[in-house]
mmCIF file of the N, C-alpha and C atoms, coordinates in Angstrom:
data_MODEL
# 
_entry.id   MODEL 
# 
loop_
_atom_site.group_PDB 
_atom_site.id 
_atom_site.type_symbol 
_atom_site.label_atom_id 
_atom_site.label_alt_id 
_atom_site.label_comp_id 
_atom_site.label_asym_id 
_atom_site.label_entity_id 
_atom_site.label_seq_id 
_atom_site.pdbx_PDB_ins_code 
_atom_site.Cartn_x 
_atom_site.Cartn_y 
_atom_site.Cartn_z 
_atom_site.occupancy 
_atom_site.B_iso_or_equiv 
_atom_site.pdbx_formal_charge 
_atom_site.auth_seq_id 
_atom_site.auth_comp_id 
_atom_site.auth_asym_id 
_atom_site.auth_atom_id 
_atom_site.pdbx_PDB_model_num 
ATOM 1   N N  . UNK A 1 1  ? 40.016 3.002   -47.796 1.00 0.00 ? 1  UNK A N  1 
ATOM 2   C CA . UNK A 1 1  ? 40.834 1.915   -47.462 1.00 0.00 ? 1  UNK A CA 1 
ATOM 3   C C  . UNK A 1 1  ? 40.832 1.717   -45.887 1.00 0.00 ? 1  UNK A C  1 
ATOM 4   N N  . UNK A 1 2  ? 40.853 2.825   -45.124 1.00 0.00 ? 2  UNK A N  1 
ATOM 5   C CA . UNK A 1 2  ? 40.837 2.637   -43.682 1.00 0.00 ? 2  UNK A CA 1 
ATOM 6   C C  . UNK A 1 2  ? 39.613 2.153   -43.135 1.00 0.00 ? 2  UNK A C  1 
ATOM 7   N N  . UNK A 1 3  ? 38.506 2.423   -43.941 1.00 0.00 ? 3  UNK A N  1 
ATOM 8   C CA . UNK A 1 3  ? 37.157 1.871   -43.483 1.00 0.00 ? 3  UNK A CA 1 
ATOM 9   C C  . UNK A 1 3  ? 37.166 0.295   -43.600 1.00 0.00 ? 3  UNK A C  1 
ATOM 10  N N  . UNK A 1 4  ? 37.890 -0.201  -44.717 1.00 0.00 ? 4  UNK A N  1 
ATOM 11  C CA . UNK A 1 4  ? 37.998 -1.618  -44.852 1.00 0.00 ? 4  UNK A CA 1 
ATOM 12  C C  . UNK A 1 4  ? 38.712 -2.187  -43.687 1.00 0.00 ? 4  UNK A C  1 
ATOM 13  N N  . UNK A 1 5  ? 39.848 -1.625  -43.319 1.00 0.00 ? 5  UNK A N  1 
ATOM 14  C CA . UNK A 1 5  ? 40.560 -2.238  -42.110 1.00 0.00 ? 5  UNK A CA 1 
ATOM 15  C C  . UNK A 1 5  ? 39.937 -2.003  -40.793 1.00 0.00 ? 5  UNK A C  1 
ATOM 16  N N  . UNK A 1 6  ? 39.057 -0.957  -40.722 1.00 0.00 ? 6  UNK A N  1 
ATOM 17  C CA . UNK A 1 6  ? 38.379 -0.829  -39.395 1.00 0.00 ? 6  UNK A CA 1 
ATOM 18  C C  . UNK A 1 6  ? 37.160 -1.764  -39.306 1.00 0.00 ? 6  UNK A C  1 
ATOM 19  N N  . UNK A 1 7  ? 36.679 -2.400  -40.417 1.00 0.00 ? 7  UNK A N  1 
ATOM 20  C CA . UNK A 1 7  ? 35.666 -3.410  -40.449 1.00 0.00 ? 7  UNK A CA 1 
ATOM 21  C C  . UNK A 1 7  ? 34.396 -2.910  -39.627 1.00 0.00 ? 7  UNK A C  1 
ATOM 22  N N  . UNK A 1 8  ? 34.000 -1.637  -39.781 1.00 0.00 ? 8  UNK A N  1 
ATOM 23  C CA . UNK A 1 8  ? 32.808 -1.280  -39.072 1.00 0.00 ? 8  UNK A CA 1 
ATOM 24  C C  . UNK A 1 8  ? 32.964 -1.156  -37.499 1.00 0.00 ? 8  UNK A C  1 
ATOM 25  N N  . UNK A 1 9  ? 34.197 -0.907  -37.106 1.00 0.00 ? 9  UNK A N  1 
ATOM 26  C CA . UNK A 1 9  ? 34.396 -0.784  -35.689 1.00 0.00 ? 9  UNK A CA 1 
ATOM 27  C C  . UNK A 1 9  ? 34.819 -2.104  -35.056 1.00 0.00 ? 9  UNK A C  1 
ATOM 28  N N  . UNK A 1 10 ? 34.842 -3.168  -35.885 1.00 0.00 ? 10 UNK A N  1 
ATOM 29  C CA . UNK A 1 10 ? 35.233 -4.508  -35.270 1.00 0.00 ? 10 UNK A CA 1 
ATOM 30  C C  . UNK A 1 10 ? 36.584 -4.997  -35.852 1.00 0.00 ? 10 UNK A C  1 
ATOM 31  N N  . UNK A 1 11 ? 37.303 -4.005  -36.331 1.00 0.00 ? 11 UNK A N  1 
ATOM 32  C CA . UNK A 1 11 ? 38.688 -4.388  -36.964 1.00 0.00 ? 11 UNK A CA 1 
ATOM 33  C C  . UNK A 1 11 ? 39.633 -4.998  -36.092 1.00 0.00 ? 11 UNK A C  1 
ATOM 34  N N  . UNK A 1 12 ? 39.751 -4.455  -34.842 1.00 0.00 ? 12 UNK A N  1 
ATOM 35  C CA . UNK A 1 12 ? 40.668 -4.965  -34.023 1.00 0.00 ? 12 UNK A CA 1 
ATOM 36  C C  . UNK A 1 12 ? 40.366 -6.369  -33.608 1.00 0.00 ? 12 UNK A C  1 
ATOM 37  N N  . UNK A 1 13 ? 39.036 -6.753  -33.362 1.00 0.00 ? 13 UNK A N  1 
ATOM 38  C CA . UNK A 1 13 ? 38.709 -8.118  -33.067 1.00 0.00 ? 13 UNK A CA 1 
ATOM 39  C C  . UNK A 1 13 ? 38.935 -9.066  -34.403 1.00 0.00 ? 13 UNK A C  1 
ATOM 40  N N  . UNK A 1 14 ? 38.545 -8.599  -35.531 1.00 0.00 ? 14 UNK A N  1 
ATOM 41  C CA . UNK A 1 14 ? 38.661 -9.398  -36.772 1.00 0.00 ? 14 UNK A CA 1 
ATOM 42  C C  . UNK A 1 14 ? 40.082 -9.667  -37.035 1.00 0.00 ? 14 UNK A C  1 
ATOM 43  N N  . UNK A 1 15 ? 40.941 -8.544  -37.125 1.00 0.00 ? 15 UNK A N  1 
ATOM 44  C CA . UNK A 1 15 ? 42.255 -8.790  -37.553 1.00 0.00 ? 15 UNK A CA 1 
ATOM 45  C C  . UNK A 1 15 ? 43.107 -9.575  -36.554 1.00 0.00 ? 15 UNK A C  1 
ATOM 46  N N  . UNK A 1 16 ? 42.727 -9.416  -35.217 1.00 0.00 ? 16 UNK A N  1 
ATOM 47  C CA . UNK A 1 16 ? 43.495 -10.268 -34.228 1.00 0.00 ? 16 UNK A CA 1 
ATOM 48  C C  . UNK A 1 16 ? 43.040 -11.687 -34.325 1.00 0.00 ? 16 UNK A C  1 
ATOM 49  N N  . UNK A 1 17 ? 41.761 -11.924 -34.691 1.00 0.00 ? 17 UNK A N  1 
ATOM 50  C CA . UNK A 1 17 ? 41.384 -13.324 -34.939 1.00 0.00 ? 17 UNK A CA 1 
ATOM 51  C C  . UNK A 1 17 ? 42.103 -13.962 -36.103 1.00 0.00 ? 17 UNK A C  1 
ATOM 52  N N  . UNK A 1 18 ? 42.254 -13.183 -37.172 1.00 0.00 ? 18 UNK A N  1 
ATOM 53  C CA . UNK A 1 18 ? 42.966 -13.645 -38.410 1.00 0.00 ? 18 UNK A CA 1 
ATOM 54  C C  . UNK A 1 18 ? 44.423 -13.947 -37.878 1.00 0.00 ? 18 UNK A C  1 
ATOM 55  N N  . UNK A 1 19 ? 45.037 -13.133 -37.074 1.00 0.00 ? 19 UNK A N  1 
ATOM 56  C CA . UNK A 1 19 ? 46.355 -13.327 -36.599 1.00 0.00 ? 19 UNK A CA 1 
ATOM 57  C C  . UNK A 1 19 ? 46.530 -14.532 -35.862 1.00 0.00 ? 19 UNK A C  1 
ATOM 58  N N  . UNK A 1 20 ? 45.563 -14.685 -34.880 1.00 0.00 ? 20 UNK A N  1 
ATOM 59  C CA . UNK A 1 20 ? 45.525 -15.955 -34.030 1.00 0.00 ? 20 UNK A CA 1 
ATOM 60  C C  . UNK A 1 20 ? 45.544 -17.178 -34.831 1.00 0.00 ? 20 UNK A C  1 
ATOM 61  N N  . UNK A 1 21 ? 44.612 -17.187 -35.917 1.00 0.00 ? 21 UNK A N  1 
ATOM 62  C CA . UNK A 1 21 ? 44.402 -18.322 -36.669 1.00 0.00 ? 21 UNK A CA 1 
ATOM 63  C C  . UNK A 1 21 ? 45.472 -18.630 -37.558 1.00 0.00 ? 21 UNK A C  1 
ATOM 64  N N  . UNK A 1 22 ? 46.267 -17.599 -38.067 1.00 0.00 ? 22 UNK A N  1 
ATOM 65  C CA . UNK A 1 22 ? 47.418 -17.679 -38.875 1.00 0.00 ? 22 UNK A CA 1 
ATOM 66  C C  . UNK A 1 22 ? 48.610 -18.348 -37.977 1.00 0.00 ? 22 UNK A C  1 
ATOM 67  N N  . UNK A 1 23 ? 48.718 -17.953 -36.755 1.00 0.00 ? 23 UNK A N  1 
ATOM 68  C CA . UNK A 1 23 ? 49.734 -18.462 -35.839 1.00 0.00 ? 23 UNK A CA 1 
ATOM 69  C C  . UNK A 1 23 ? 49.518 -19.951 -35.507 1.00 0.00 ? 23 UNK A C  1 
ATOM 70  N N  . UNK A 1 24 ? 48.097 -20.228 -35.364 1.00 0.00 ? 24 UNK A N  1 
ATOM 71  C CA . UNK A 1 24 ? 47.819 -21.596 -34.988 1.00 0.00 ? 24 UNK A CA 1 
ATOM 72  C C  . UNK A 1 24 ? 48.090 -22.494 -36.190 1.00 0.00 ? 24 UNK A C  1 
ATOM 73  N N  . UNK A 1 25 ? 47.846 -21.961 -37.421 1.00 0.00 ? 25 UNK A N  1 
ATOM 74  C CA . UNK A 1 25 ? 48.143 -22.898 -38.616 1.00 0.00 ? 25 UNK A CA 1 
ATOM 75  C C  . UNK A 1 25 ? 49.647 -23.109 -38.768 1.00 0.00 ? 25 UNK A C  1 
ATOM 76  N N  . UNK A 1 26 ? 50.471 -22.091 -38.531 1.00 0.00 ? 26 UNK A N  1 
ATOM 77  C CA . UNK A 1 26 ? 51.900 -22.114 -38.560 1.00 0.00 ? 26 UNK A CA 1 
ATOM 78  C C  . UNK A 1 26 ? 52.342 -23.240 -37.574 1.00 0.00 ? 26 UNK A C  1 
ATOM 79  N N  . UNK A 1 27 ? 51.831 -23.015 -36.257 1.00 0.00 ? 27 UNK A N  1 
ATOM 80  C CA . UNK A 1 27 ? 52.176 -23.993 -35.280 1.00 0.00 ? 27 UNK A CA 1 
ATOM 81  C C  . UNK A 1 27 ? 51.932 -25.465 -35.642 1.00 0.00 ? 27 UNK A C  1 
ATOM 82  N N  . UNK A 1 28 ? 50.676 -25.673 -36.091 1.00 0.00 ? 28 UNK A N  1 
ATOM 83  C CA . UNK A 1 28 ? 50.283 -27.012 -36.621 1.00 0.00 ? 28 UNK A CA 1 
ATOM 84  C C  . UNK A 1 28 ? 51.218 -27.517 -37.722 1.00 0.00 ? 28 UNK A C  1 
ATOM 85  N N  . UNK A 1 29 ? 51.537 -26.631 -38.772 1.00 0.00 ? 29 UNK A N  1 
ATOM 86  C CA . UNK A 1 29 ? 52.442 -27.017 -39.709 1.00 0.00 ? 29 UNK A CA 1 
ATOM 87  C C  . UNK A 1 29 ? 53.742 -27.415 -39.233 1.00 0.00 ? 29 UNK A C  1 
ATOM 88  N N  . UNK A 1 30 ? 54.384 -26.593 -38.355 1.00 0.00 ? 30 UNK A N  1 
ATOM 89  C CA . UNK A 1 30 ? 55.697 -26.974 -37.788 1.00 0.00 ? 30 UNK A CA 1 
ATOM 90  C C  . UNK A 1 30 ? 55.665 -28.279 -36.958 1.00 0.00 ? 30 UNK A C  1 
ATOM 91  N N  . UNK A 1 31 ? 54.557 -28.488 -36.213 1.00 0.00 ? 31 UNK A N  1 
ATOM 92  C CA . UNK A 1 31 ? 54.391 -29.747 -35.434 1.00 0.00 ? 31 UNK A CA 1 
ATOM 93  C C  . UNK A 1 31 ? 54.354 -30.946 -36.399 1.00 0.00 ? 31 UNK A C  1 
ATOM 94  N N  . UNK A 1 32 ? 53.556 -30.803 -37.434 1.00 0.00 ? 32 UNK A N  1 
ATOM 95  C CA . UNK A 1 32 ? 53.474 -31.851 -38.439 1.00 0.00 ? 32 UNK A CA 1 
ATOM 96  C C  . UNK A 1 32 ? 54.747 -32.247 -39.065 1.00 0.00 ? 32 UNK A C  1 
ATOM 97  N N  . UNK A 1 33 ? 55.531 -31.195 -39.421 1.00 0.00 ? 33 UNK A N  1 
ATOM 98  C CA . UNK A 1 33 ? 56.816 -31.341 -40.088 1.00 0.00 ? 33 UNK A CA 1 
ATOM 99  C C  . UNK A 1 33 ? 57.721 -32.017 -39.024 1.00 0.00 ? 33 UNK A C  1 
ATOM 100 N N  . UNK A 1 34 ? 57.730 -31.611 -37.803 1.00 0.00 ? 34 UNK A N  1 
ATOM 101 C CA . UNK A 1 34 ? 58.674 -32.277 -36.765 1.00 0.00 ? 34 UNK A CA 1 
ATOM 102 C C  . UNK A 1 34 ? 58.211 -33.764 -36.641 1.00 0.00 ? 34 UNK A C  1 
ATOM 103 N N  . UNK A 1 35 ? 57.010 -34.046 -36.595 1.00 0.00 ? 35 UNK A N  1 
ATOM 104 C CA . UNK A 1 35 ? 56.503 -35.359 -36.456 1.00 0.00 ? 35 UNK A CA 1 
ATOM 105 C C  . UNK A 1 35 ? 56.855 -36.198 -37.645 1.00 0.00 ? 35 UNK A C  1 
ATOM 106 N N  . UNK A 1 36 ? 56.847 -35.676 -38.780 1.00 0.00 ? 36 UNK A N  1 
ATOM 107 C CA . UNK A 1 36 ? 57.316 -36.343 -40.091 1.00 0.00 ? 36 UNK A CA 1 
ATOM 108 C C  . UNK A 1 36 ? 58.833 -36.606 -39.947 1.00 0.00 ? 36 UNK A C  1 
ATOM 109 N N  . UNK A 1 37 ? 59.537 -35.648 -39.560 1.00 0.00 ? 37 UNK A N  1 
ATOM 110 C CA . UNK A 1 37 ? 60.992 -35.808 -39.429 1.00 0.00 ? 37 UNK A CA 1 
ATOM 111 C C  . UNK A 1 37 ? 61.252 -36.987 -38.442 1.00 0.00 ? 37 UNK A C  1 
ATOM 112 N N  . UNK A 1 38 ? 60.586 -36.919 -37.312 1.00 0.00 ? 38 UNK A N  1 
ATOM 113 C CA . UNK A 1 38 ? 60.884 -38.009 -36.328 1.00 0.00 ? 38 UNK A CA 1 
ATOM 114 C C  . UNK A 1 38 ? 60.516 -39.401 -36.778 1.00 0.00 ? 38 UNK A C  1 
ATOM 115 N N  . UNK A 1 39 ? 59.468 -39.425 -37.524 1.00 0.00 ? 39 UNK A N  1 
ATOM 116 C CA . UNK A 1 39 ? 58.937 -40.672 -38.070 1.00 0.00 ? 39 UNK A CA 1 
ATOM 117 C C  . UNK A 1 39 ? 59.973 -41.307 -39.126 1.00 0.00 ? 39 UNK A C  1 
ATOM 118 N N  . UNK A 1 40 ? 60.444 -40.341 -40.000 1.00 0.00 ? 40 UNK A N  1 
ATOM 119 C CA . UNK A 1 40 ? 61.477 -40.816 -40.931 1.00 0.00 ? 40 UNK A CA 1 
ATOM 120 C C  . UNK A 1 40 ? 62.739 -41.270 -40.159 1.00 0.00 ? 40 UNK A C  1 
ATOM 121 N N  . UNK A 1 41 ? 63.101 -40.512 -39.156 1.00 0.00 ? 41 UNK A N  1 
ATOM 122 C CA . UNK A 1 41 ? 64.300 -41.034 -38.438 1.00 0.00 ? 41 UNK A CA 1 
ATOM 123 C C  . UNK A 1 41 ? 64.052 -42.414 -37.777 1.00 0.00 ? 41 UNK A C  1 
ATOM 124 N N  . UNK A 1 42 ? 62.907 -42.605 -37.167 1.00 0.00 ? 42 UNK A N  1 
ATOM 125 C CA . UNK A 1 42 ? 62.576 -43.928 -36.654 1.00 0.00 ? 42 UNK A CA 1 
ATOM 126 C C  . UNK A 1 42 ? 62.553 -44.992 -37.693 1.00 0.00 ? 42 UNK A C  1 
ATOM 127 N N  . UNK A 1 43 ? 61.951 -44.651 -38.878 1.00 0.00 ? 43 UNK A N  1 
ATOM 128 C CA . UNK A 1 43 ? 61.900 -45.670 -39.929 1.00 0.00 ? 43 UNK A CA 1 
ATOM 129 C C  . UNK A 1 43 ? 63.276 -46.096 -40.430 1.00 0.00 ? 43 UNK A C  1 
ATOM 130 N N  . UNK A 1 44 ? 64.240 -45.073 -40.493 1.00 0.00 ? 44 UNK A N  1 
ATOM 131 C CA . UNK A 1 44 ? 65.626 -45.374 -40.906 1.00 0.00 ? 44 UNK A CA 1 
ATOM 132 C C  . UNK A 1 44 ? 66.226 -46.305 -39.965 1.00 0.00 ? 44 UNK A C  1 
ATOM 133 N N  . UNK A 1 45 ? 65.897 -45.987 -38.642 1.00 0.00 ? 45 UNK A N  1 
ATOM 134 C CA . UNK A 1 45 ? 66.566 -46.934 -37.540 1.00 0.00 ? 45 UNK A CA 1 
ATOM 135 C C  . UNK A 1 45 ? 66.067 -48.349 -37.593 1.00 0.00 ? 45 UNK A C  1 
ATOM 136 N N  . UNK A 1 46 ? 64.816 -48.412 -37.769 1.00 0.00 ? 46 UNK A N  1 
ATOM 137 C CA . UNK A 1 46 ? 64.110 -49.749 -37.945 1.00 0.00 ? 46 UNK A CA 1 
ATOM 138 C C  . UNK A 1 46 ? 64.647 -50.509 -39.183 1.00 0.00 ? 46 UNK A C  1 
ATOM 139 N N  . UNK A 1 47 ? 64.784 -49.740 -40.334 1.00 0.00 ? 47 UNK A N  1 
ATOM 140 C CA . UNK A 1 47 ? 65.250 -50.363 -41.549 1.00 0.00 ? 47 UNK A CA 1 
ATOM 141 C C  . UNK A 1 47 ? 66.775 -50.901 -41.353 1.00 0.00 ? 47 UNK A C  1 
ATOM 142 N N  . UNK A 1 48 ? 67.483 -50.047 -40.580 1.00 0.00 ? 48 UNK A N  1 
ATOM 143 C CA . UNK A 1 48 ? 68.923 -50.461 -40.243 1.00 0.00 ? 48 UNK A CA 1 
ATOM 144 C C  . UNK A 1 48 ? 68.880 -51.720 -39.435 1.00 0.00 ? 48 UNK A C  1 
ATOM 145 N N  . UNK A 1 49 ? 68.094 -51.741 -38.395 1.00 0.00 ? 49 UNK A N  1 
ATOM 146 C CA . UNK A 1 49 ? 67.999 -53.017 -37.487 1.00 0.00 ? 49 UNK A CA 1 
ATOM 147 C C  . UNK A 1 49 ? 67.573 -54.210 -38.317 1.00 0.00 ? 49 UNK A C  1 
ATOM 148 N N  . UNK A 1 50 ? 66.527 -54.019 -39.199 1.00 0.00 ? 50 UNK A N  1 
ATOM 149 C CA . UNK A 1 50 ? 66.022 -55.127 -39.930 1.00 0.00 ? 50 UNK A CA 1 
ATOM 150 C C  . UNK A 1 50 ? 67.080 -55.617 -40.918 1.00 0.00 ? 50 UNK A C  1 
ATOM 151 N N  . UNK A 1 51 ? 67.930 -54.756 -41.520 1.00 0.00 ? 51 UNK A N  1 
ATOM 152 C CA . UNK A 1 51 ? 68.918 -55.121 -42.464 1.00 0.00 ? 51 UNK A CA 1 
ATOM 153 C C  . UNK A 1 51 ? 70.022 -55.905 -41.733 1.00 0.00 ? 51 UNK A C  1 
ATOM 154 N N  . UNK A 1 52 ? 70.408 -55.416 -40.546 1.00 0.00 ? 52 UNK A N  1 
ATOM 155 C CA . UNK A 1 52 ? 71.437 -56.130 -39.750 1.00 0.00 ? 52 UNK A CA 1 
ATOM 156 C C  . UNK A 1 52 ? 70.902 -57.535 -39.370 1.00 0.00 ? 52 UNK A C  1 
ATOM 157 N N  . UNK A 1 53 ? 69.674 -57.673 -39.010 1.00 0.00 ? 53 UNK A N  1 
ATOM 158 C CA . UNK A 1 53 ? 69.057 -58.949 -38.573 1.00 0.00 ? 53 UNK A CA 1 
ATOM 159 C C  . UNK A 1 53 ? 69.195 -59.860 -39.854 1.00 0.00 ? 53 UNK A C  1 
ATOM 160 N N  . UNK A 1 54 ? 68.830 -59.373 -40.945 1.00 0.00 ? 54 UNK A N  1 
ATOM 161 C CA . UNK A 1 54 ? 68.865 -60.156 -42.162 1.00 0.00 ? 54 UNK A CA 1 
ATOM 162 C C  . UNK A 1 54 ? 70.351 -60.655 -42.559 1.00 0.00 ? 54 UNK A C  1 
ATOM 163 N N  . UNK A 1 55 ? 71.146 -59.783 -42.344 1.00 0.00 ? 55 UNK A N  1 
ATOM 164 C CA . UNK A 1 55 ? 72.606 -60.184 -42.713 1.00 0.00 ? 55 UNK A CA 1 
ATOM 165 C C  . UNK A 1 55 ? 72.997 -61.222 -41.726 1.00 0.00 ? 55 UNK A C  1 
ATOM 166 N N  . UNK A 1 56 ? 72.727 -61.134 -40.358 1.00 0.00 ? 56 UNK A N  1 
ATOM 167 C CA . UNK A 1 56 ? 73.088 -62.196 -39.472 1.00 0.00 ? 56 UNK A CA 1 
ATOM 168 C C  . UNK A 1 56 ? 72.460 -63.545 -39.786 1.00 0.00 ? 56 UNK A C  1 
ATOM 169 N N  . UNK A 1 57 ? 71.182 -63.469 -40.073 1.00 0.00 ? 57 UNK A N  1 
ATOM 170 C CA . UNK A 1 57 ? 70.463 -64.669 -40.482 1.00 0.00 ? 57 UNK A CA 1 
ATOM 171 C C  . UNK A 1 57 ? 71.127 -65.355 -41.798 1.00 0.00 ? 57 UNK A C  1 
ATOM 172 N N  . UNK A 1 58 ? 71.489 -64.457 -42.725 1.00 0.00 ? 58 UNK A N  1 
ATOM 173 C CA . UNK A 1 58 ? 72.040 -65.064 -44.029 1.00 0.00 ? 58 UNK A CA 1 
ATOM 174 C C  . UNK A 1 58 ? 73.471 -65.717 -43.684 1.00 0.00 ? 58 UNK A C  1 
ATOM 175 N N  . UNK A 1 59 ? 74.156 -65.041 -42.816 1.00 0.00 ? 59 UNK A N  1 
ATOM 176 C CA . UNK A 1 59 ? 75.486 -65.620 -42.374 1.00 0.00 ? 59 UNK A CA 1 
ATOM 177 C C  . UNK A 1 59 ? 75.344 -67.017 -41.740 1.00 0.00 ? 59 UNK A C  1 
ATOM 178 N N  . UNK A 1 60 ? 74.372 -67.078 -40.853 1.00 0.00 ? 60 UNK A N  1 
ATOM 179 C CA . UNK A 1 60 ? 74.072 -68.261 -40.079 1.00 0.00 ? 60 UNK A CA 1 
ATOM 180 C C  . UNK A 1 60 ? 73.687 -69.432 -41.077 1.00 0.00 ? 60 UNK A C  1 
ATOM 181 N N  . UNK A 1 61 ? 72.828 -69.059 -42.050 1.00 0.00 ? 61 UNK A N  1 
ATOM 182 C CA . UNK A 1 61 ? 72.323 -70.101 -43.006 1.00 0.00 ? 61 UNK A CA 1 
ATOM 183 C C  . UNK A 1 61 ? 73.386 -70.545 -43.941 1.00 0.00 ? 61 UNK A C  1 
ATOM 184 N N  . UNK A 1 62 ? 74.362 -69.616 -44.253 1.00 0.00 ? 62 UNK A N  1 
ATOM 185 C CA . UNK A 1 62 ? 75.555 -70.024 -45.130 1.00 0.00 ? 62 UNK A CA 1 
ATOM 186 C C  . UNK A 1 62 ? 76.484 -70.951 -44.302 1.00 0.00 ? 62 UNK A C  1 
ATOM 187 N N  . UNK A 1 63 ? 76.670 -70.737 -43.044 1.00 0.00 ? 63 UNK A N  1 
ATOM 188 C CA . UNK A 1 63 ? 77.518 -71.522 -42.170 1.00 0.00 ? 63 UNK A CA 1 
ATOM 189 C C  . UNK A 1 63 ? 76.921 -72.859 -42.028 1.00 0.00 ? 63 UNK A C  1 
ATOM 190 N N  . UNK A 1 64 ? 75.653 -73.018 -41.959 1.00 0.00 ? 64 UNK A N  1 
ATOM 191 C CA . UNK A 1 64 ? 74.942 -74.232 -41.707 1.00 0.00 ? 64 UNK A CA 1 
ATOM 192 C C  . UNK A 1 64 ? 75.020 -75.144 -42.876 1.00 0.00 ? 64 UNK A C  1 
ATOM 193 N N  . UNK A 1 65 ? 75.131 -74.697 -44.109 1.00 0.00 ? 65 UNK A N  1 
ATOM 194 C CA . UNK A 1 65 ? 75.241 -75.482 -45.347 1.00 0.00 ? 65 UNK A CA 1 
ATOM 195 C C  . UNK A 1 65 ? 76.472 -75.812 -45.746 1.00 0.00 ? 65 UNK A C  1 
# 
């Protein structure tokens, strides 16, 4: 088993490479989730603004008739 982990003398390089790759993927996942959260928040704000504008427009059209 120790021979497997030593990888023919290159174990420290190989396992550290796996570690760096795993950390990079975790960072990318977290950045993607943060971006998704920010996009959803922005979408909610835009939908609120659009809903408010529609309500104002409907009130104006009701008053005009």
